[in-house]
C-alpha positions as CSV (number, residue, x, y, z in Angstrom):
1,M,-8.4,-13.8,21.5
2,I,-6.4,-11.4,19.3
3,Q,-2.8,-11.1,20.5
4,A,-1.2,-9.4,17.6
5,W,-2.0,-6.7,15.1
6,I,-0.3,-6.7,11.7
7,F,-0.4,-3.5,9.7
8,D,0.4,-2.7,6.1
9,L,2.1,0.7,5.4
10,D,1.4,2.0,1.9
11,G,-2.3,2.9,1.6
12,T,-3.0,1.8,5.1
13,L,-1.1,4.1,7.4
14,V,-0.1,6.5,4.7
15,K,-1.9,7.6,1.6
16,T,0.9,6.6,-0.7
17,E,-1.5,5.4,-3.4
18,R,-2.6,9.0,-3.8
19,L,1.0,10.2,-3.9
20,K,2.0,7.4,-6.4
21,A,-1.0,8.4,-8.6
22,I,0.1,12.0,-8.6
23,S,3.7,11.0,-9.5
24,Y,2.4,8.8,-12.4
25,A,0.2,11.7,-13.5
26,R,3.1,14.2,-13.5
27,A,5.3,11.9,-15.4
28,A,2.6,11.2,-17.9
29,V,2.0,15.0,-18.4
30,E,5.7,15.4,-18.9
31,L,5.9,12.7,-21.6
32,C,2.6,13.0,-23.3
33,P,2.7,14.5,-26.9
34,H,-0.6,16.3,-26.3
35,D,-2.2,18.1,-23.5
36,I,-3.6,15.9,-20.7
37,S,-4.6,16.7,-17.1
38,E,-3.2,15.1,-14.0
39,A,-6.8,14.3,-13.0
40,D,-7.2,12.2,-16.2
41,V,-4.1,10.1,-15.3
42,V,-5.1,9.6,-11.7
43,E,-8.5,8.3,-12.8
44,A,-6.8,5.9,-15.2
45,F,-4.4,4.8,-12.4
46,K,-7.4,3.8,-10.3
47,E,-8.2,1.1,-12.8
48,V,-4.8,-0.5,-12.5
49,V,-3.8,0.1,-8.9
50,G,-2.6,-3.1,-7.2
51,R,-1.1,-4.5,-10.4
52,S,2.6,-4.8,-10.8
53,R,4.7,-1.8,-11.6
54,R,5.3,-3.0,-15.1
55,E,1.6,-3.6,-15.8
56,V,0.7,-0.1,-14.4
57,A,3.4,1.6,-16.5
58,Q,2.6,-0.3,-19.7
59,S,-1.1,0.5,-19.4
60,L,-0.6,4.2,-18.9
61,V,2.1,4.4,-21.6
62,E,-0.4,2.9,-24.1
63,Q,-3.4,4.8,-22.9
64,F,-1.7,8.2,-23.0
65,Q,0.6,7.6,-26.0
66,L,3.8,8.1,-24.0
67,E,6.0,5.7,-26.0
68,D,7.8,8.2,-28.3
69,K,9.0,10.6,-25.6
70,A,9.7,7.8,-23.2
71,S,11.9,6.2,-25.8
72,Q,13.9,9.3,-26.1
73,V,15.0,9.2,-22.5
74,M,15.7,5.4,-22.3
75,D,19.5,5.9,-22.6
76,D,19.4,8.6,-19.9
77,F,18.2,5.9,-17.4
78,G,20.1,2.9,-18.8
79,V,16.8,1.1,-19.6
80,S,15.7,-0.7,-22.8
81,T,11.9,-0.2,-22.9
82,P,9.7,2.9,-22.9
83,W,7.7,1.7,-19.9
84,Q,10.9,1.4,-17.8
85,A,11.8,5.0,-18.8
86,F,8.3,6.1,-17.8
87,I,8.8,4.5,-14.4
88,Q,12.1,6.3,-13.9
89,V,10.6,9.6,-14.7
90,R,7.7,8.8,-12.3
91,L,10.2,7.8,-9.5
92,K,11.8,11.2,-9.8
93,H,8.5,13.0,-9.2
94,Y,7.8,10.6,-6.3
95,E,11.1,11.2,-4.6
96,D,10.6,14.9,-4.9
97,M,7.4,14.5,-3.0
98,L,8.8,12.2,-0.4
99,S,11.8,14.6,0.2
100,D,9.3,17.0,1.9
101,P,8.5,15.5,5.3
102,S,5.3,17.6,5.5
103,V,3.9,15.7,2.5
104,I,4.1,12.4,4.4
105,R,2.7,13.9,7.6
106,N,-0.2,15.5,5.8
107,N,-1.0,12.2,4.0
108,Q,-1.6,9.8,6.9
109,W,-4.7,7.8,7.4
110,P,-5.6,8.9,11.0
111,H,-8.2,6.2,11.7
112,N,-5.6,3.4,11.0
113,V,-2.8,5.2,12.8
114,E,-5.1,5.6,15.9
115,L,-6.0,1.9,15.7
116,L,-2.2,1.1,15.8
117,K,-1.8,3.3,18.9
118,E,-4.8,1.7,20.5
119,A,-3.3,-1.8,20.0
120,R,-0.1,-0.6,21.7
121,R,-2.1,0.9,24.6
122,Q,-3.7,-2.6,25.0
123,K,-0.2,-4.1,25.2
124,C,-0.8,-6.2,22.0
125,K,2.0,-7.2,19.8
126,T,2.3,-5.2,16.6
127,A,4.1,-5.8,13.3
128,L,4.4,-3.9,10.0
129,V,4.4,-5.9,6.7
130,T,5.2,-3.7,3.7
131,M,6.2,-4.0,0.1
132,S,8.3,-0.9,0.4
133,V,12.0,-1.5,0.7
134,C,13.5,-1.1,4.2
135,Q,15.2,2.3,3.6
136,Q,11.9,3.9,2.2
137,A,9.8,2.3,4.9
138,T,12.1,3.5,7.7
139,R,12.1,7.0,6.3
140,V,8.3,7.2,6.3
141,L,8.0,5.7,9.7
142,K,10.4,8.2,11.2
143,I,8.6,11.2,9.6
144,I,5.3,10.1,11.1
145,D,6.8,9.1,14.4
146,L,5.7,5.4,14.2
147,L,9.1,3.7,14.0
148,G,9.0,2.6,17.7
149,E,5.4,1.4,17.6
150,F,6.2,-2.0,16.1
151,D,7.6,-5.1,17.7
152,F,8.7,-6.3,14.2
153,V,9.0,-4.6,10.8
154,A,9.1,-6.7,7.7
155,T,9.9,-5.1,4.3
156,R,10.3,-6.2,0.7
157,D,14.0,-6.7,1.4
158,D,13.2,-9.5,3.9
159,V,11.3,-11.9,1.6
160,D,11.8,-13.5,-1.8
161,R,8.1,-13.3,-2.8
162,G,6.0,-10.2,-2.4
163,K,2.3,-9.9,-1.6
164,P,-0.1,-11.6,-2.5
165,D,2.3,-14.4,-1.5
166,P,1.9,-15.0,2.2
167,E,5.6,-15.2,2.9
168,I,5.9,-11.9,4.6
169,Y,3.0,-12.7,6.9
170,H,4.5,-16.1,7.8
171,L,7.7,-14.2,8.7
172,A,5.9,-11.7,11.0
173,L,3.9,-14.5,12.7
174,N,7.1,-16.4,13.4
175,E,8.9,-13.4,14.7
176,L,6.0,-12.3,16.9
177,Q,5.6,-16.0,18.1
178,V,1.8,-15.9,17.6
179,S,-0.6,-18.1,15.6
180,P,-2.6,-16.9,12.7
181,K,-5.8,-17.3,14.8
182,E,-4.3,-15.0,17.3
183,S,-3.7,-12.2,14.8
184,L,-5.5,-9.6,12.9
185,A,-4.3,-7.8,9.8
186,I,-5.2,-4.3,8.6
187,E,-4.8,-4.0,4.9
188,D,-6.1,-1.7,2.1
189,S,-5.4,-3.6,-1.1
190,P,-6.5,-6.9,-2.6
191,S,-2.9,-8.2,-2.8
192,G,-2.4,-7.5,0.9
193,V,-5.7,-9.1,1.8
194,Q,-4.8,-12.2,-0.2
195,A,-1.5,-12.5,1.5
196,A,-3.0,-12.3,5.0
197,L,-5.8,-14.7,4.2
198,A,-3.3,-17.2,2.6
199,A,-1.4,-17.1,5.8
200,G,-4.6,-17.9,7.8
201,V,-4.8,-14.4,9.3
202,S,-8.1,-12.6,9.6
203,V,-8.1,-9.3,7.9
204,I,-10.0,-6.1,8.0
205,A,-9.8,-4.3,4.6
206,V,-9.9,-0.5,5.0
207,A,-10.7,0.7,1.5
208,T,-9.3,3.8,-0.2
209,P,-10.7,5.6,-3.2
210,F,-8.1,3.6,-5.2
211,T,-8.8,0.1,-3.8
212,R,-12.5,0.2,-2.9
213,K,-13.8,-1.3,-6.2
214,A,-11.3,-4.1,-6.3
215,L,-11.9,-5.1,-2.7
216,H,-15.6,-5.5,-3.3
217,L,-14.9,-7.7,-6.3
218,M,-12.9,-10.2,-4.1
219,K,-14.8,-13.4,-3.6
220,N,-12.9,-14.6,-0.5
221,L,-13.3,-11.5,1.5
222,P,-16.5,-11.2,3.5
223,K,-18.3,-7.9,2.8
224,N,-18.6,-7.3,6.6
225,M,-14.8,-7.1,6.8
226,I,-14.6,-4.2,4.4
227,V,-14.5,-0.7,5.8
228,D,-15.7,1.8,3.2
229,E,-15.8,4.9,5.4
230,P,-13.3,5.6,8.2
231,G,-16.1,6.2,10.7
232,C,-17.2,2.6,10.3
233,L,-13.9,1.1,11.3
234,K,-14.7,0.8,15.0
235,H,-18.0,-0.8,14.3
236,V,-16.5,-3.4,12.0
237,L,-13.7,-4.0,14.5
238,N,-16.2,-4.4,17.4
239,D,-18.3,-6.9,15.5
240,F,-15.2,-8.9,14.7
241,M,-14.0,-8.9,18.2
242,Q,-17.4,-10.0,19.5
243,S,-17.3,-12.9,17.0
244,Q,-14.1,-14.1,18.5
245,N,-15.5,-14.4,22.0
């Protein structure tokens, strides 16, 4: 019997992969020595989403020839490599987007948000496990009026090792005082899925345009636990719940 629901934030409750992709695209357009479109960079980002920030930045710097212009602004940011400068330019664009609350409100995943609210209506325990830092996660949750919907919130600040390491899931399970078998995770990315599974928690992976391909390549994630279309979420969930009885 599922007693606790554990949700990811970025890409699961809010479409932050899309926002991050746009911020990378705008930074690349700013630093590229020739004309490129934001759409080209967004497509390239899809191939590296889920990797570390360094790997993503290095890949895009190389693909779009950003090194020269990024090198020129390294001193401005106090960094020593072009990929670090690219990240700082990207973060400026990302912060500009996040400074407008309507951007966050308009980029929620309604099917996952409704699932969270249904879990609360059923008096289940709920937790958030996110690789966002506490300040950023809190800001987003306040904007979308979900801050009070969780019994426990764990952020990147609370653990030594990020996803796919299961540390953040172990922390949430301990604070909720539930066993892995009594819990269900809702994630959107391979790293989040790996973290949940490593902690012994069942997981439904709700794919996004940025994570769908990588999720289907995972060997330890049953295909029937992947939701490719929002309308299929209830069906996948009902099948899982019946399997627990």
